SELUM-309247 format. One record per residue: residue in one letter; z, y, x of N, C-alpha, C, CB in turn. Coordinates in steps of 0.2 Angstrom, whole numbers, padded with zeros to 4 digits, always signed. Glycine has a CB too. Layout:
<atoms>
aZYXZYXZYXZYX
...
</atoms>
This chain:
<atoms>
v-0169-0120+0010-0167-0121+0016-0165-0115+0020-0173-0124+0020
y-0159-0116+0023-0156-0110+0027-0156-0111+0034-0149-0110+0025
k-0158-0106+0037-0159-0107+0045-0152-0106+0049-0164-0102+0047
r-0149-0100+0046-0143-0099+0050-0138-0094+0046-0144-0095+0057
g-0133-0093+0048-0128-0089+0045-0123-0091+0040-0131-0084+0042
t-0121-0087+0036-0116-0090+0030-0120-0090+0024-0109-0085+0030
n-0119-0095+0020-0122-0095+0013-0117-0096+0008-0127-0101+0013
f-0118-0093+0002-0114-0094-0003-0117-0098-0009-0111-0088-0006
f-0114-0103-0011-0116-0107-0018-0112-0104-0023-0116-0115-0017
l-0115-0100-0027-0112-0096-0033-0112-0101-0038-0115-0089-0035
r-0116-0105-0039-0117-0109-0045-0119-0117-0042-0122-0107-0050
p-0114-0120-0040-0115-0126-0037-0117-0131-0042-0109-0129-0033
p-0120-0137-0041-0122-0142-0046-0116-0144-0050-0125-0147-0043
q-0117-0144-0057-0113-0147-0061-0112-0155-0061-0114-0145-0068
t-0106-0157-0060-0105-0165-0060-0099-0166-0064-0103-0167-0053
p-0099-0172-0067-0094-0174-0071-0087-0175-0067-0095-0180-0075
k-0087-0175-0060-0081-0177-0057-0076-0171-0057-0084-0179-0049
s-0069-0173-0057-0065-0168-0056-0065-0164-0050-0058-0171-0057
f-0067-0167-0044-0067-0164-0038-0074-0164-0035-0062-0167-0033
r-0076-0159-0032-0083-0160-0028-0083-0157-0021-0089-0156-0033
t-0088-0159-0018-0089-0156-0011-0096-0154-0010-0086-0160-0006
i-0097-0150-0005-0104-0148-0003-0105-0150+0004-0105-0140-0004
t-0110-0154+0005-0112-0157+0011-0119-0154+0014-0114-0164+0011
v-0119-0151+0020-0124-0149+0023-0127-0153+0029-0123-0141+0024
v-0133-0154+0030-0136-0158+0034-0142-0155+0038-0138-0164+0031
d-0142-0154+0045-0147-0151+0048-0154-0154+0047-0146-0150+0055
r-0159-0151+0050-0166-0154+0049-0167-0161+0052-0171-0149+0051
t-0164-0161+0058-0165-0168+0061-0160-0174+0059-0164-0166+0069
h-0155-0172+0054-0151-0176+0052-0146-0179+0057-0155-0181+0049
t-0144-0175+0062-0140-0177+0067-0133-0173+0067-0142-0175+0074
l-0133-0168+0063-0127-0164+0062-0125-0164+0054-0129-0157+0065
m-0119-0165+0052-0117-0164+0045-0111-0161+0045-0117-0170+0041
a-0110-0156+0040-0104-0153+0038-0102-0154+0031-0104-0146+0039
k-0095-0155+0030-0094-0156+0023-0088-0151+0021-0092-0164+0022
s-0088-0148+0015-0084-0143+0013-0077-0146+0011-0087-0140+0007
n-0072-0142+0010-0066-0144+0007-0067-0146+0000-0060-0137+0006
p-0063-0150-0003-0064-0153-0010-0062-0147-0015-0059-0159-0012
a-0066-0145-0020-0065-0141-0025-0064-0143-0031-0069-0136-0024
i-0060-0140-0035-0058-0142-0042-0065-0140-0047-0051-0139-0045
n-0067-0145-0050-0072-0143-0055-0069-0140-0062-0077-0151-0057
p-0069-0133-0063-0066-0131-0068-0069-0132-0075-0066-0123-0067
h-0075-0136-0075-0078-0138-0081-0075-0144-0084-0085-0139-0080
t-0073-0148-0080-0070-0155-0082-0062-0155-0081-0074-0160-0078
w-0059-0151-0077-0052-0151-0077-0049-0144-0077-0050-0155-0070
k-0046-0143-0083-0042-0137-0084-0035-0137-0081-0042-0135-0091
l-0034-0133-0076-0027-0132-0073-0024-0126-0074-0028-0134-0066
p-0017-0126-0075-0013-0119-0076-0013-0116-0069-0007-0120-0078
f-0016-0117-0064-0015-0114-0057-0022-0115-0054-0009-0117-0053
n-0022-0111-0048-0028-0111-0044-0026-0114-0038-0030-0104-0043
l-0032-0116-0034-0031-0120-0028-0034-0115-0022-0035-0127-0028
y-0030-0114-0017-0032-0109-0012-0031-0113-0005-0027-0102-0012
w-0036-0112+0000-0036-0115+0006-0034-0110+0011-0043-0120+0008
g-0031-0112+0017-0030-0107+0022-0027-0110+0028-0025-0101+0019
d-0027-0106+0034-0024-0108+0040-0018-0104+0043-0030-0107+0046
p-0012-0107+0042-0006-0103+0044-0005-0102+0051+0000-0105+0040
h-0009-0105+0055-0007-0106+0062-0013-0106+0067-0003-0114+0063
i-0014-0099+0069-0020-0097+0073-0017-0094+0079-0024-0092+0069
m-0019-0097+0085-0018-0094+0091-0023-0089+0093-0018-0100+0096
n-0020-0084+0096-0024-0078+0098-0025-0079+0106-0021-0072+0096
g-0027-0073+0109-0029-0074+0116-0024-0073+0121-0035-0070+0118
a-0017-0073+0119-0012-0072+0124-0011-0077+0129-0006-0070+0121
f-0013-0083+0127-0012-0088+0132-0018-0093+0133-0005-0092+0130
w-0017-0099+0129-0023-0104+0130-0029-0102+0126-0021-0112+0128
a-0028-0098+0121-0033-0096+0116-0039-0092+0120-0030-0093+0111
t-0045-0092+0117-0050-0088+0120-0049-0081+0121-0057-0089+0116
p-0048-0078+0127-0046-0071+0128-0050-0067+0125-0045-0070+0135
a-0056-0068+0124-0061-0062+0122-0060-0062+0114-0068-0064+0123
l-0056-0066+0111-0056-0065+0104-0049-0061+0102-0057-0072+0100
k-0049-0057+0097-0043-0053+0095-0041-0055+0088-0044-0045+0096
p-0035-0053+0086-0034-0054+0079-0039-0053+0073-0028-0051+0078
p-0042-0047+0074-0047-0045+0069-0053-0050+0069-0050-0039+0070
d-0055-0053+0075-0060-0058+0076-0058-0064+0072-0062-0060+0084
h-0052-0067+0072-0050-0072+0069-0049-0072+0061-0043-0074+0071
y-0047-0066+0059-0047-0064+0052-0054-0064+0049-0043-0058+0050
r-0058-0061+0052-0066-0060+0050-0068-0067+0049-0070-0055+0055
y-0068-0071+0054-0070-0077+0054-0068-0081+0049-0069-0081+0061
a-0061-0082+0048-0058-0085+0043-0060-0083+0035-0050-0085+0043
r-0061-0076+0035-0063-0074+0028-0070-0075+0027-0061-0067+0026
d-0075-0073+0032-0082-0072+0030-0085-0078+0032-0084-0067+0034
t-0083-0082+0037-0087-0088+0040-0084-0095+0036-0086-0089+0048
v-0078-0095+0037-0075-0101+0034-0073-0101+0027-0069-0103+0038
g-0073-0096+0024-0071-0094+0017-0064-0096+0015-0076-0098+0013
l-0060-0095+0020-0052-0097+0018-0050-0091+0013-0047-0098+0024
d-0044-0093+0010-0041-0089+0005-0035-0085+0009-0039-0092-0001
f-0032-0088+0014-0027-0085+0018-0027-0087+0025-0020-0087+0016
a-0025-0083+0030-0025-0085+0037-0019-0081+0040-0031-0083+0040
v-0017-0084+0045-0011-0080+0049-0012-0081+0057-0004-0082+0046
v-0012-0076+0060-0012-0076+0068-0005-0076+0070-0017-0070+0071
t-0004-0081+0074+0003-0082+0077+0003-0083+0084+0006-0089+0074
d+0003-0076+0087+0003-0076+0095+0010-0079+0097+0002-0068+0097
i+0010-0081+0103+0015-0084+0107+0020-0078+0109+0014-0088+0113
c+0027-0078+0108+0031-0073+0110+0031-0073+0118+0037-0073+0107
r+0032-0078+0121+0032-0079+0128+0032-0086+0130+0038-0076+0131
e+0027-0088+0135+0027-0095+0138+0032-0096+0143+0020-0096+0141
p+0034-0102+0144+0039-0104+0149+0037-0102+0156+0041-0112+0149
p+0041-0101+0161+0038-0099+0167+0035-0104+0171+0044-0097+0172
y+0035-0111+0170+0031-0115+0173+0024-0115+0172+0034-0121+0171
f+0022-0111+0167+0014-0110+0166+0012-0106+0172+0013-0108+0159
d+0016-0103+0176+0014-0098+0181+0010-0092+0178+0010-0103+0188
a+0012-0089+0173+0008-0084+0170+0013-0080+0166+0002-0086+0166
d+0012-0073+0166+0016-0069+0162+0013-0068+0155+0016-0062+0166
t+0015-0072+0151+0011-0072+0144+0015-0069+0139+0010-0079+0143
k+0020-0065+0141+0024-0062+0135+0020-0057+0131+0031-0059+0138
i+0021-0058+0125+0017-0053+0121+0020-0046+0122+0017-0055+0114
s+0016-0041+0123+0018-0034+0123+0019-0031+0117+0013-0030+0127
f+0023-0025+0117+0024-0021+0111+0017-0019+0108+0029-0014+0112
e+0012-0017+0112+0006-0015+0109+0003-0021+0106+0001-0011+0114
e+0003-0027+0110-0001-0033+0106+0002-0034+0100-0002-0039+0111
w+0009-0034+0099+0012-0036+0093+0011-0031+0087+0019-0036+0094
e+0010-0025+0089+0008-0019+0084+0001-0020+0082+0009-0013+0088
r-0003-0022+0087-0010-0023+0085-0011-0029+0080-0014-0024+0091
a-0007-0034+0082-0007-0040+0077-0005-0039+0070-0003-0046+0080
k+0000-0035+0070+0003-0033+0063-0002-0028+0060+0010-0030+0063
k-0005-0024+0063-0010-0019+0061-0016-0023+0058-0012-0015+0067
a-0019-0029+0062-0024-0032+0059-0023-0036+0053-0027-0037+0064
a-0016-0039+0053-0014-0042+0047-0014-0037+0040-0007-0045+0048
r-0012-0031+0042-0012-0026+0036-0018-0024+0034-0008-0020+0039
e-0023-0024+0039-0030-0021+0037-0034-0026+0034-0033-0018+0044
f-0033-0032+0035-0037-0037+0033-0034-0040+0026-0038-0043+0037
y-0028-0038+0024-0025-0041+0018-0029-0038+0012-0017-0039+0018
q-0031-0042+0007-0034-0040+0002-0031-0043-0005-0042-0041+0003
p-0027-0039-0008-0024-0042-0014-0028-0046-0019-0020-0037-0019
d-0027-0052-0021-0030-0057-0025-0037-0060-0022-0032-0052-0032
s-0038-0058-0015-0043-0061-0012-0043-0064-0005-0048-0055-0012
f-0039-0061-0001-0038-0064+0006-0031-0061+0008-0044-0061+0011
v-0027-0066+0009-0019-0064+0011-0018-0066+0019-0014-0070+0006
t-0014-0062+0021-0012-0062+0028-0004-0060+0029-0016-0057+0033
f-0001-0062+0034+0005-0061+0036+0007-0059+0043+0009-0067+0034
a+0012-0055+0044+0014-0053+0051+0018-0059+0053+0018-0047+0052
a+0016-0062+0059+0019-0068+0061+0018-0069+0069+0016-0075+0058
y+0022-0074+0072+0022-0075+0079+0025-0082+0080+0025-0069+0082
e+0023-0084+0086+0026-0091+0088+0032-0090+0092+0021-0095+0092
y+0038-0093+0090+0044-0093+0094+0044-0100+0097+0051-0091+0089
n+0042-0099+0104+0041-0106+0107+0047-0108+0112+0034-0105+0112
e+0053-0107+0110+0059-0110+0113+0059-0117+0113+0065-0108+0111
q+0060-0121+0118+0060-0128+0119+0066-0132+0121+0054-0130+0123
w+0071-0128+0124+0077-0132+0127+0082-0134+0122+0080-0127+0132
h+0081-0131+0116+0086-0132+0110+0083-0136+0104+0089-0127+0109
g+0079-0131+0101+0076-0133+0094+0069-0135+0094+0077-0128+0089
g+0065-0132+0098+0058-0133+0098+0053-0127+0096+0057-0139+0094
h+0047-0128+0096+0043-0123+0093+0043-0122+0086+0036-0124+0095
r+0043-0116+0084+0042-0114+0077+0039-0107+0076+0049-0114+0073
n+0035-0106+0071+0032-0100+0069+0037-0096+0065+0025-0101+0065
v+0037-0089+0066+0041-0085+0062+0036-0081+0057+0045-0080+0066
y+0037-0081+0051+0033-0077+0046+0037-0072+0042+0030-0082+0040
y+0034-0067+0041+0037-0061+0037+0033-0059+0031+0038-0055+0041
a+0037-0059+0025+0034-0057+0019+0032-0049+0019+0038-0058+0013
n+0036-0045+0023+0035-0038+0023+0034-0036+0030+0041-0035+0020
e+0028-0032+0032+0027-0030+0038+0032-0025+0041+0020-0027+0039
e+0036-0021+0036+0041-0017+0038+0047-0020+0041+0042-0013+0032
e+0048-0026+0040+0054-0030+0042+0052-0034+0048+0057-0035+0036
a+0045-0034+0050+0043-0039+0055+0046-0037+0062+0035-0039+0055
e+0050-0041+0065+0052-0039+0072+0051-0045+0077+0060-0038+0071
l+0050-0044+0082+0049-0050+0087+0055-0051+0091+0043-0048+0092
f+0057-0057+0090+0063-0060+0093+0061-0065+0098+0068-0062+0087
s+0061-0063+0104+0059-0069+0109+0064-0073+0112+0056-0065+0115
w+0062-0079+0114+0067-0084+0116+0070-0082+0123+0065-0091+0116
d+0066-0078+0127+0069-0076+0133+0074-0071+0133+0063-0074+0138
d+0076-0068+0127+0081-0063+0126+0087-0067+0125+0078-0058+0121
p+0093-0066+0129+0099-0070+0128+0102-0069+0121+0103-0068+0132
g+0100-0064+0117+0102-0063+0110+0098-0068+0105+0101-0056+0108
y+0093-0071+0108+0088-0074+0102+0086-0081+0106+0081-0070+0101
n+0090-0084+0110+0087-0089+0114+0089-0096+0111+0089-0089+0121
t+0091-0096+0105+0093-0103+0102+0090-0102+0094+0101-0105+0102
p+0089-0107+0091+0086-0106+0084+0092-0103+0080+0084-0113+0081
e+0098-0105+0081+0104-0102+0077+0104-0094+0078+0111-0105+0078
k+0103-0092+0084+0103-0085+0085+0097-0082+0082+0103-0083+0092
l+0091-0085+0082+0085-0082+0078+0086-0082+0071+0079-0086+0079
w+0089-0086+0068+0091-0086+0061+0095-0081+0059+0093-0093+0058
r+0100-0080+0063+0105-0075+0062+0102-0068+0063+0111-0075+0068
a+0097-0067+0068+0094-0060+0067+0089-0060+0062+0090-0059+0073
l+0087-0065+0058+0082-0065+0052+0086-0064+0046+0078-0071+0052
k+0093-0064+0046+0097-0063+0040+0095-0056+0037+0104-0063+0041
g+0094-0057+0030+0093-0050+0026+0085-0049+0026+0096-0045+0029
k+0081-0053+0030+0074-0051+0029+0071-0057+0025+0071-0051+0037
k+0065-0055+0023+0061-0060+0019+0056-0063+0024+0056-0058+0014
a+0059-0068+0027+0056-0072+0033+0057-0080+0032+0058-0069+0039
m+0053-0083+0036+0054-0091+0036+0052-0093+0043+0050-0094+0030
t+0054-0099+0045+0052-0102+0051+0049-0109+0049+0057-0102+0057
i+0044-0110+0052+0040-0117+0051+0040-0120+0058+0033-0116+0047
p+0043-0126+0059+0042-0130+0065+0035-0133+0065+0048-0136+0066
h+0033-0134+0071+0026-0137+0072+0025-0142+0078+0021-0131+0072
h+0020-0146+0078+0020-0152+0082+0027-0155+0084+0016-0151+0088
p+0031-0157+0079+0038-0158+0079+0039-0165+0084+0042-0159+0073
v+0034-0169+0084+0035-0176+0087+0034-0175+0095+0030-0180+0084
t+0031-0170+0098+0030-0170+0104+0037-0170+0109+0026-0164+0106
l+0036-0174+0115+0042-0175+0119+0045-0168+0122+0041-0180+0124
r+0040-0164+0125+0042-0158+0129+0044-0152+0124+0036-0156+0134
i+0040-0151+0119+0040-0145+0115+0041-0147+0107+0033-0142+0114
g+0043-0152+0106+0044-0155+0099+0051-0152+0096+0044-0162+0099
q+0053-0155+0090+0059-0153+0087+0065-0157+0089+0058-0154+0079
n+0071-0154+0089+0078-0157+0089+0080-0156+0082+0082-0154+0095
w+0080-0160+0078+0082-0159+0071+0090-0158+0070+0080-0166+0067
e+0094-0158+0075+0101-0155+0075+0101-0148+0073+0105-0156+0081
h+0095-0144+0075+0095-0137+0073+0091-0136+0066+0092-0134+0079
h+0094-0134+0062+0091-0133+0055+0095-0128+0051+0090-0140+0051
d+0091-0124+0047+0094-0119+0043+0090-0119+0036+0094-0112+0046
p+0093-0122+0031+0089-0123+0025+0087-0116+0022+0093-0127+0020
q+0090-0110+0024+0088-0104+0021+0081-0102+0023+0093-0099+0022
f+0080-0103+0030+0074-0101+0033+0069-0106+0035+0075-0097+0040
q+0071-0112+0035+0067-0118+0037+0066-0123+0031+0071-0121+0043
r+0061-0120+0027+0060-0124+0021+0053-0128+0021+0059-0119+0016
l+0049-0127+0026+0043-0130+0027+0043-0133+0035+0037-0126+0026
v+0038-0138+0035+0037-0140+0042+0029-0142+0042+0041-0148+0044
e+0026-0141+0048+0019-0142+0049+0018-0150+0050+0017-0137+0055
i+0016-0153+0045+0015-0160+0046+0009-0162+0049+0016-0164+0040
y+0004-0158+0049-0002-0160+0053-0006-0154+0056-0007-0163+0048
s-0009-0155+0061-0013-0149+0065-0018-0153+0069-0008-0145+0069
g-0021-0148+0073-0026-0151+0077-0024-0156+0083-0030-0145+0081
w-0017-0156+0084-0014-0161+0088-0014-0167+0085-0007-0158+0090
g-0013-0168+0078-0013-0174+0075-0008-0174+0070-0011-0179+0081
c-0005-0180+0068-0001-0180+0062+0007-0181+0065-0003-0187+0057
s+0011-0178+0062+0018-0179+0064+0022-0182+0058+0020-0172+0065
e+0020-0186+0053+0023-0188+0048+0028-0194+0051+0018-0191+0044
g+0026-0199+0054+0031-0204+0056+0027-0210+0059+0035-0206+0050
v+0031-0215+0061+0029-0221+0064+0023-0224+0060+0034-0226+0065
g+0017-0225+0062+0012-0229+0059+0007-0224+0055+0015-0234+0055
c+0008-0217+0056+0004-0213+0052-0003-0213+0055+0007-0206+0052
q-0008-0210+0051-0015-0210+0053-0015-0204+0058-0021-0210+0047
r-0020-0205+0063-0021-0200+0068-0015-0197+0071-0025-0194+0065
p-0011-0202+0075-0005-0199+0078-0007-0196+0085-0001-0205+0080
f-0002-0192+0087-0003-0188+0094-0005-0193+0099+0004-0184+0096
t-0009-0190+0104-0011-0194+0109-0007-0192+0116-0018-0192+0110
i-0003-0186+0115+0001-0184+0120+0008-0187+0120+0002-0175+0120
p+0012-0188+0125+0018-0191+0124+0022-0188+0118+0022-0190+0130
s+0025-0193+0114+0028-0190+0107+0034-0195+0106+0023-0190+0101
d+0038-0193+0101+0044-0197+0100+0044-0198+0092+0052-0194+0103
y+0041-0202+0089+0040-0202+0081+0047-0205+0079+0034-0207+0079
g+0051-0208+0082+0058-0211+0080+0062-0205+0078+0061-0216+0084
r+0064-0200+0082+0068-0195+0081+0066-0188+0079+0071-0195+0087
r+0060-0187+0080+0057-0181+0080+0052-0180+0074+0053-0179+0087
s+0050-0185+0071+0045-0184+0066+0048-0181+0060+0042-0192+0064
v+0043-0180+0055+0045-0177+0049+0049-0182+0044+0038-0174+0045
q+0047-0188+0045+0051-0193+0042+0058-0193+0044+0048-0200+0043
a+0059-0192+0051+0066-0192+0053+0070-0186+0051+0066-0192+0061
a+0067-0180+0049+0070-0175+0046+0072-0176+0039+0065-0168+0047
l+0067-0179+0035+0069-0181+0028+0074-0186+0028+0063-0184+0024
a+0075-0190+0033+0080-0196+0033+0087-0192+0034+0079-0202+0038
r+0087-0185+0037+0093-0182+0037+0096-0179+0030+0093-0177+0042
g+0091-0179+0026+0093-0176+0019+0090-0169+0019+0100-0175+0018
y+0086-0167+0023+0083-0160+0023+0077-0160+0018+0080-0157+0029
r+0077-0155+0014+0072-0154+0009+0067-0149+0012+0075-0151+0003
l+0061-0152+0013+0056-0148+0017+0049-0149+0014+0055-0150+0024
g+0045-0143+0012+0039-0144+0010+0034-0145+0016+0037-0138+0006
f+0027-0147+0015+0023-0148+0020+0018-0143+0021+0020-0155+0020
v+0016-0141+0027+0009-0137+0028+0005-0140+0034+0011-0130+0029
a-0001-0138+0034-0005-0140+0040-0008-0133+0042-0010-0146+0037
g-0009-0134+0049-0012-0128+0052-0016-0130+0058-0007-0123+0055
s-0022-0126+0060-0026-0129+0065-0023-0129+0072-0034-0125+0065
d-0019-0123+0073-0016-0123+0080-0021-0121+0084-0012-0129+0082
t-0027-0119+0082-0033-0118+0086-0031-0114+0093-0038-0115+0083
h-0034-0116+0098-0034-0112+0105-0040-0110+0106-0031-0116+0110
s-0046-0111+0102-0052-0109+0104-0056-0105+0099-0056-0116+0106
g-0053-0102+0094-0056-0098+0089-0058-0102+0083-0062-0095+0093
e-0058-0108+0083-0060-0112+0077-0056-0112+0072-0062-0119+0080
v-0055-0107+0068-0050-0106+0063-0052-0111+0057-0050-0098+0060
g-0046-0114+0055-0047-0118+0049-0051-0125+0051-0051-0115+0043
g-0050-0126+0057-0054-0133+0060-0052-0139+0057-0053-0133+0067
p-0048-0143+0061-0046-0150+0059-0040-0150+0054-0043-0153+0066
a-0037-0144+0053-0031-0144+0048-0031-0138+0044-0025-0146+0051
k-0029-0139+0037-0029-0133+0033-0023-0134+0028-0036-0132+0029
t-0021-0129+0025-0016-0130+0020-0019-0128+0014-0010-0125+0022
a-0017-0132+0008-0020-0130+0001-0013-0128-0003-0024-0136-0002
v-0013-0123-0006-0008-0121-0011-0011-0119-0018-0004-0115-0008
</atoms>
């Protein structure tokens, strides 16, 4: 019986099933938590490993809990949730109608990159330098990820030199970077699939804490105004785009790895 904190099951019960989960119930049987499915290596031999992570974590620059900083998110993802990879994606700048100056400062960007660098552990816990490019008048919101911190630059939509997706992709030329659209079906901040670059935009966030963006009739659709006809993942695929799928929590409350995660 465990009272509190984090507990590790180094030798979970052996079962004949190929996948298994761990379910934890409190003493009153009113709360229940269930782990991610894990491959049973004793019954299913695979030539690859399965890793879980959250590539879309909001920090305290805007709606997210202001008391939390990038190290807090990484520490929680690694030590409490037990994720294999995590990425903090601060907003570069919110639109003016939110009545707040939420542009990420140079110091905040440097701190975010430093946290990603310090929490990166080869073969154990992977992080990336990243941010959210939340332009919404042309292409929609997308996160920008860098493979190398040395190349990581902040290109904000409020700069005339980077205020369209095409200008952003032009600035990323020559860098090991990619952009991933998220919550594409939303009306105000979703995707206009006329804007696409197959070099940088190879993935799309099909699921998040907001809901599923796959297409008409999908399970757990968005509850905010959305357009599944023109903005969905299915709409992008119908254009002939080749896209892989990821899922991220897009948490604004520090619940890293909450309702949506990616497995690779």
